[in-house]
C-alpha positions as CSV (number, residue, x, y, z in Angstrom):
1,M,-13.1,-13.3,-9.1
2,R,-11.8,-16.3,-9.2
3,Q,-8.8,-16.4,-7.4
4,S,-7.4,-19.8,-8.8
5,N,-6.5,-18.0,-12.0
6,L,-4.2,-15.6,-10.2
7,P,-0.5,-15.9,-9.7
8,E,0.5,-17.0,-5.9
9,E,1.3,-13.2,-5.4
10,G,-2.1,-12.2,-6.3
11,R,-3.8,-14.6,-4.2
12,Q,-1.3,-13.5,-1.4
13,R,-2.3,-9.7,-1.6
14,L,-6.1,-10.5,-1.9
15,R,-5.9,-12.7,1.3
16,Q,-3.9,-9.8,3.3
17,A,-6.4,-7.2,2.0
18,R,-9.0,-9.3,3.6
19,I,-7.4,-8.8,6.9
20,D,-6.2,-5.4,6.6
21,F,-9.9,-3.9,5.5
22,A,-12.2,-6.6,7.1
23,G,-14.5,-3.7,7.9
24,Y,-15.1,-3.5,4.0
25,Y,-15.1,-6.9,2.8
26,G,-17.5,-7.8,6.2
27,A,-19.9,-5.6,5.1
28,A,-19.4,-5.5,1.5
29,T,-22.1,-6.8,-1.5
30,T,-20.8,-9.5,-3.7
31,A,-20.3,-6.8,-6.3
32,D,-18.2,-4.6,-3.8
33,V,-16.1,-7.4,-3.0
34,E,-15.3,-7.9,-6.6
35,V,-14.4,-3.9,-7.3
36,M,-12.2,-4.0,-4.0
37,D,-10.1,-7.1,-5.1
38,Q,-9.7,-5.5,-8.6
39,L,-8.7,-2.4,-6.8
40,V,-5.9,-4.0,-4.4
41,L,-4.6,-6.1,-7.7
42,A,-4.6,-2.8,-9.8
43,H,-3.1,-0.8,-7.0
44,A,-0.2,-3.3,-6.7
45,A,0.5,-3.1,-10.6
46,Y,0.1,0.6,-10.7
47,L,3.0,1.0,-8.0
48,A,4.9,-1.3,-10.0
49,T,4.7,1.0,-12.8
50,V,5.2,4.2,-11.3
51,H,8.4,2.9,-9.5
52,F,9.6,1.0,-12.7
53,R,13.0,2.5,-13.9
54,R,12.4,3.9,-17.3
55,D,15.7,5.3,-17.5
56,E,16.9,1.2,-18.0
57,V,14.5,0.6,-20.7
58,P,15.7,0.4,-24.2
59,E,14.8,3.2,-26.5
60,E,12.9,1.0,-28.8
61,L,10.8,-0.4,-25.8
62,R,9.7,2.5,-24.0
63,R,6.7,3.7,-26.0
64,L,5.3,0.0,-25.0
65,V,6.1,0.6,-21.4
66,E,4.4,4.1,-21.4
67,R,1.3,2.5,-23.3
68,V,1.0,-0.3,-20.3
69,S,1.8,2.0,-17.6
70,F,-1.0,4.3,-18.8
71,S,-3.3,1.5,-19.1
72,V,-2.7,0.5,-15.6
73,E,-3.2,3.5,-14.3
74,Q,-6.5,3.8,-16.0
75,H,-7.4,0.7,-14.3
76,F,-6.4,1.6,-11.2
77,T,-8.3,4.9,-11.6
78,Y,-11.6,3.5,-12.5
79,F,-11.4,0.8,-9.5
80,R,-10.6,3.5,-7.0
81,E,-13.3,5.8,-7.9
82,A,-15.5,2.5,-7.9
83,V,-14.6,1.9,-4.3
84,R,-15.0,5.5,-3.0
85,S,-18.6,5.5,-5.0
86,S,-19.7,1.9,-3.6
87,Q,-22.4,1.6,-1.0
88,T,-20.1,0.0,1.2
89,F,-17.8,2.4,1.5
90,A,-19.9,5.3,2.1
91,R,-21.5,3.0,5.2
92,M,-18.2,2.7,6.8
93,E,-17.0,4.6,9.6
94,M,-14.6,7.5,9.0
95,A,-11.5,5.3,10.3
96,G,-12.1,2.8,7.9
97,Q,-12.7,5.0,5.1
98,R,-9.2,6.8,5.9
99,R,-7.4,3.4,6.3
100,I,-8.3,2.8,2.7
101,E,-7.7,5.9,1.5
102,D,-4.2,5.9,3.1
103,L,-3.2,2.5,1.8
104,L,-5.1,1.8,-1.5
105,L,-6.4,4.9,-2.7
106,Q,-3.7,7.2,-2.7
107,V,-0.2,6.7,-4.4
108,Q,3.2,7.5,-3.0
């Protein structure tokens, strides 16, 4: 992923992910790095949509907000499953897998 195309917040999230999930990134193929990067960004976007106060949105915009939320959820779900099924994730120790599960694959 070309990080130069991202806003600073996205670049910072990816830098932090490389620290938080060093075991994954250190062992990952180029393709698995890309999938994890996408998951990190999709997770942040999904949390934003989950916690977004819809009652403050004017009625005429709610359908648009819901469509965007649905699309973000689909992207998150796709990349979550891609990480779970990646060779890198499968080869990780259970503790590393649980850390990723707890911080990225679950939404709270």
